[in-house]
N, C-alpha and C positions, 0 to 999 in steps of 0.2 A: 504494499499499500504506499503510494507517495505522500509525500509529505513537505510543503513550502509554505514560507508566508512571503509578504511583497517584498520586505527589503532583499531577501535572497535571490528573489525571483528575476528582480532588477541588477543585480549583479551581472558584471560583462562575464563571458566563458573564461576567460583566464585566471581572473580573480576567483569566480564560482570553485576554479581547480584547486588555486591554491588554498583556500578556504577549506574543501574537503580534504586534501591530503592532511591536511593542520591537525584537524579534528580526527582523524583517522589516526594519524599517530599517536595524539593523546589519548586516544580510546585503547589502543594499543600497550602504552605507555602504562594505563593504571592496569590493566586487565595484566598484560604480560609481565611487568617490573614489578609493580606494587601490590599484584595480587589483590584486585579489587575488582568487584561486579560493576558493571555500568549499565545505567538505564538511559533509553533514549527519552529526552524529554520536550514539553511545549515550547515554544517561544513566543514573545511578546512584540508587537509593534504598535505605538500609537495607540498604547493601552488596549490594545485587541490582543486576544491570546488566540494563537494558531490552533486550538485544538475546535474554535469553532463555534463554543459556547459562549453567548454573548453575557451571560452573566456568571462566567466563570470567575471562582472566588481566589483563586491565583494564578492569573495571567501569566502565562512564560515562565511558571515555578514548579510544573507539576510532572510526573510522570504520564506518556501518550499512553492511553489506556487499550492501544490496538497494539502496541510494540513489545518485543520480547529484549530481555536483556541481553548483554555480552556479558558471558559470565567469567571470573577470574580465571587465566591461565592462557585465555584467547591470544594469540600471537596476531602481527600485524596482518597478515591475509586474511585471518579468521574476522578479525575487529573490522576489514575495509569491507568485506562481504556482507556482514550485518549491519554496518553503518549505510551501506548503498541502498538498503531498503526504506530508510528514513531521512532522506536529503534535508538537510537544513534542521535536525534535530539539537537541543541542546543535551549536553553532559550532564548527568543525574549521578551521584552515589547514593547509595541507599545506607542509612545509617542504624547501626545498631547490630551489624553483622561482623564487620573488622574492626570497628571505631564506632564511639559515642564523639558528639560534640559539644564542649562549652562553650559559648558563646556570649559576648561582651560586646559593650561599644567600639568601636575602633582605637578612639583615640586612650580608652583603658586599656586597652589589648595591646598595642605597640607598646606601653608605659611597661605593662608588665612581661611583655617577651624579653625588653632590654633587662629589666630586674630579674630575671630567671636566668638569662642566659649568664650574666654576671655570676649568680649563685651557682652555676654548674648544674643546674637540676636537667634533668632529662626532659626533652623536648618531643615532640611530635608535629607533624605538619602543621601549618598554621596559614588561615587565607584571609583573606580579606572581601566583603562585598560591597558594591556600589549603592548600598542603603545605609553604609557605615558602620557595620559591623565587623566583629574580630571572630574567626571560629579555631578552636584550639581542637585538634584531635586526641581522645585520650581513649584508652581501653574501655573494651564494651561494658555495660553494666553502669556506667557512670549516672545516668538519667534515673534509673532506680534507687542508688544510693544517694544522689545529691542530697534530700532533706534530711537523712542521716548525717551525712559527712558536716554540711553547714551547720548542723545541732552539735556536734561534737567539737568545732573551731569556734562556736560561741557566733554566727554570725546567721542563725536562724531568725533572728526578730531583725536583721538589719533592711532596709531598703536598697537592696543591689540590682543592679541591672543586669544580673546574669541568668542564664539560661541552660539547660542542657539537654541537647536533642537526642532521641534515643530510637530504638525500633519503629518502625511505619512510617518515619520520615524521609526525606532525601534532600538533598544539598547539591545546588549546582557547581560544579567544578570548573575550574578554570581550564581553557579561555574561554569558555562560553559564557554568554551575556544571559544576565539575572532579570526577567521583566522587562527587555527593553529599556533598562537603565544604565548597562555596561557593563564590562568584564569583569567576573571574579578572577583575585589575582594572588598570589603566594605571597604570603610575606616569609613563609620558611617552607619551601618546599618537601615533597617527601625523598626520603632517602631507602635505600634496602634496608637500614637499618630499623629506621622510625616508619616504614609503611606497615609493616607486618608487626610490630611490636612497640604500639603509643604508649605513652606513660600512664600509670594509673591516675586518676583526678584526683586523689588526695594530695600528691606531689606537687600540683599546679594551684590546686584551689586558695590555700591559705594567700598566698600571692594576689591572685585575681580578684578574691573576694575586698581584701586591703585597696590594691589599686580602684576598686568601682567603687568603694565607699568612700576612698579620698579623691575619686573625680566628680563624683554624685555631690559632694559634701561643697 
């Protein structure tokens, strides 16, 4: 089943080929190198979602209902064949299988990232969205553990702009556009060491909570 939106349909053929090559390479990198599943997702242009639903609740930020995911382990040939079925699709990563995501405001996330690096704490991939959010990849299970961890650290009553995404959610992955607002980008790209073994949330949570509290205050 084909899939395009106006912005992609209007691209010149050479530009379209370069975009397709870049997307297929990214998909193969996520599946073949980092060992993650990739899900074809909708795009948005001028506030309209490519899924065709005029009342879409998450324009350009949800999986395509008819698309099959590209499984972890797929190489470049398999990724290219799979992605050719959904030209123009965004790259989405399912949360809760290989990682959960701690999400904070980008300003707080950047400050926390500098501090965490200086402290020498283990870090996984970190990305930033065009909506001003920073997303820290952590070990699966963080979403379920977050209330307990915040309670134990004494942050359960604090007004923190800190959330955890877990099973059942998807995030847009670089270099894809999020909701027509711009591309998602890496602040700290994945590596062979961090992609398959992101840190436990408890190792980062204290610093993230402290920075979020100071930034909000």
